[in-house]
Structure formats: C-alpha cells, structure tokens
Residue, then its C-alpha position, 0 to 999 in steps of 0.5 A: x913031093x915030086x919036083x919039076x924036072x929042071x929043079x931036081x938035079x940042083x936041089x938034090x945035089x944041095x941036099x946031098x951036100x948038106x946031109x954029108x956035111x951034117x953027118x961028118x961035121x955036126x952029128x959025129x962030134x955030137x955023138x962023140x960028146x954024148x958018149x962021155x955020159x952014155x956009151x950007147x950014144x952010137x945008137x943015135x947015128x940012125x936018127x941023125x942020118x934020118x934027119x939029114x937025109x929026110x929031105x933028099x929022100x922025099x924028093x925021090x918018092x912018089x907023091x903021098x903022105x910019106x913023101x910029104x911027112x919026110x919033107x916037112x921033117x927034113x926042112x924043119x931040121x935044117x936050121x937047128x942042124x946048121x945052128x948046132x954045127x956053128x956052135x960045135x965049130x965055135x966050141x972047137x975054136x974055143x977049146x983050141x985056146x982054152x985047153x984046160x976047159x973040160x970037154x964035158x963043161x964045153x958040151x954043157x955050155x954049147x947045149x945051154x946056148x943052143x936051147x936058149x937061141x932056139x927059144x929066142x928064135x922061136x919067139x922072134x919068128x912070131x913077132x911081125x914087124x913093120x919095116x918102112x921105106x920112103x922112096x923117091x923116083x925120077x918121074x912125076x908120081x902121086x904119093x903111093x903107099x905100097x905094102x909088100x909081103x912075101x914068103x908067107x909059105x902057107x901050109x905045114x909051117x905057117x898057118x892061120x894064126x901067123x897069117x892073122x898077125x900079118x894081116x893085122x900089121x898090114x891093116x894098121x899101115x893103111x896102104x893103097x895097094x898090097x903086093x905079095x912077092x911070091x911063095x904064098x904057098x909052101x909046097x903042097x896046097x893040101x898041107x894048108x890046114x883050115x883052108x876056110x880060115x886062111x881064105x877068110x884072112x886073105x879076103x880080109x887082106x884084099x878088103x884093105x886095098x887091091x892085092x896083087x901077087x907073083x909066083x915064087x919057087x915054092x908056088x911051082x911045086x904043086x899047081x892045081x885047079x883047087x888052089x887056083x879056085x882058092x886064090x880067086x875066092x880071096x880076091x887076090x889077083x895072081x899075075x904071071x908075066x903080066x902088068x896091072x895099073x894102080x894109082x897111075x903106076x904100072x906094076x909088072x909081075x914076073x914068073x919065077x926064075x925056076x919056071x924056066x919059060x918066062x919073058x926076058x926083062x926088056x920084053x916083060x917091061x914093054x907091058x908097062x908105060x915107061x912114062x909112068x912109074x914102073x914097079x917090077x915084082x920078081x920073087x927072086x932078087x937075082x935079076x934086079x939090075x937087069x930090070x933096072x936096065x930095062x926101065x924099072x924104077x922100083x924092084x920088089x922081091x923076097x925069096x931069101x928070108x934075109x937068111x932067116x936063121x943064123x948062120x944062114x944070114x952070114x952065108x947069104x951075105x957072102x953069096x948074094x950082096x943084095x939079099x935084104x933091104x934097100x939098094x939104090x942107083x940114082x933114082x932106081x931102087x930095089x927092096x928085098x924083104x925078109x918075108x912075113x912067114x917062115x920056112x922050115x924051123x919056126x925060128x928067126x935069129x938075126x932077121x925079122x918077120x916083117x911086112x914092108x910099107x913103101x911110100x913112093x914119091x915122084x920128083 
C-alpha cells in the first residue's frame, strides 16, 4: 500500500497523531474501565495499539497482502474509535456533574449507546437517498437533469450490492447525463471482488445516460492498465483536465489536487466555451471559489463524505465551511455531495448515503 511520494508525509503525520490521541484519550480510559470487571484487561493494550497503528504501518510496508490487510483493518477501525472516544469524553463530562453515578453504571450506558449507534449507522449506510436541487444560472440553457454521484470507493468497503442500489436510485431519477465526481475506486483495484458483476452494474449505469468521471485522491493510489481497461469496458468516460460537451453545456473534469501536476483554474476553463453553461467537476471542493472566478457556473464535488460518521461531520464543519450541500453566489453555484459509497467503517451517522439529481435551468 505504497503512497505517492507527495502524499506520504501528510498522511503519515495525520495517522500518527490519530494513533497517539486514540491511545491516550480513548483506549487508556477504556482499559481502566474494563479493569473494574477484569484485572487482566491490560492485555488488551496490544490489540488497541494494533488497531490505532495499523493504517500507519501499512503505508511503510511494500505492496502486498499484508499491507493491504493492515490498511483495511486500520481504516475500518477509525470511525468506531472516534465515536467511542466521543462517548467516553461525554461520559467524563456527565461524571463531573453527576458524581454519585457509579463508574460501572456509566460504563454500561456508554457501551449500550455505542452499540446502538453503530447499528443505526450501519443500517443508515445501506439506504441510498436521492437528494434534489434546482439550479438557475445566468446564461441561456436548456433544462438539463444531471445525476451526481461520488466516492463509491469500489473495493474492500463497497461492493456490487451497494453499487446496484446506487444504480437503481439513479435509474429512477431519469437523468440526461451522469457525473462521477471522483473516488470511483478505493485504493487497490485488486480489492474489488467480482469485477465482472461490478462492471455489469457500471455498464447498466452507462446505459441510462452518458457517464463522465473525474479522478479522486483514492483513484491515484494505484493506477494500472488493467483498471483502465475495466473502466473502458463499462462505457464510462474518464477525463483528466479535459472537457466534454453534452446537451449544450460544457463539462470540465479536473485532475485531483493531490496529483500535484494539473492545470490552474483559468487555464482549465479555457477548454470550455464561456458563452455556454460551464460545469466544473473537481473531486475536492477546496477550490470552488477559484473555479467561480475562472468562469464556472456550477462546481460539482465530493471527497468529504459529509463527515460520514459522527463526530466527523462536526469536525468537517469547523475546518471546512462548504463540506456538504449547496452554496451559491448570485448565479454561480457549488454542490458537494456526501457520496454514494462508504469509506472505512460501513456506517453513517448524521450524513446520508446519496445520489444527487440537479435540475439545471437558464435565465
């Protein structure tokens, strides 16, 4: 699971900070609590350390099954760890004001709430909702129905069954064009089981309407000729810093920001006719205002998952104001979807698994 060189320092630093915080603020209190019933609870420390450090270790290993397995385990553990940490923190606060509550009782309540939330999150992740927007831009434009999906993460965490649900949802919306805003794959293409069935579902998607895709940061982690052939076989057009015209509108698809070498906003949008509606598709929403300045009427993005699982949505809201939904400035708009797939833990709390239907209208 070797990362591109430019991605390694930031990613490894982030996983190291997460691992340290998990060990100190989550696992240590949990072990102390478990010792109320079992003195040998300290033996769990190696397990907790393994779960916290699995992702960081996977980046250091050469590609292979061991690195892939460690990465899947580490990513799957991340959301439950954050949720457990939040509940433990809330438990501390409650204990400060309700001192007479026995510690054992507080622990049982935290455990019950934790299991309940994981169950609710798992059920919520499997339901694909259709989110609708009606957008009006400041140019003449025929009415266009655009289906937007993002972050399918086909591989270890999202398989053919989840993909089939997404395709059915899009099919019912009857769009004129379908946009995939990055992260079609999750890390290694080899993680995708039953590639034939996944290809059949993506081909069914391409039979509904023309399908265009841009790359996301996870799509960069392993690029191969086999994967490119897979994409071509489905009828999906994968564009990198390229434009396509559909129904009188110019769609511009951007390389991912982590690739490092991509066109600037002004140069990218020169590939579009500014007299026509210009829709920019950029996996990461961080540059949506710059794309507005360059002349985009509508910017479509994903990447954030809307935070995916509480408390991630709270953190994203503090760090990135436009991490989900619609933001507009006069006749220019930006839409960030929470994604049609999942990453890591198969659970969503406070965010939907969604496909988006945008009805684009002109003046």
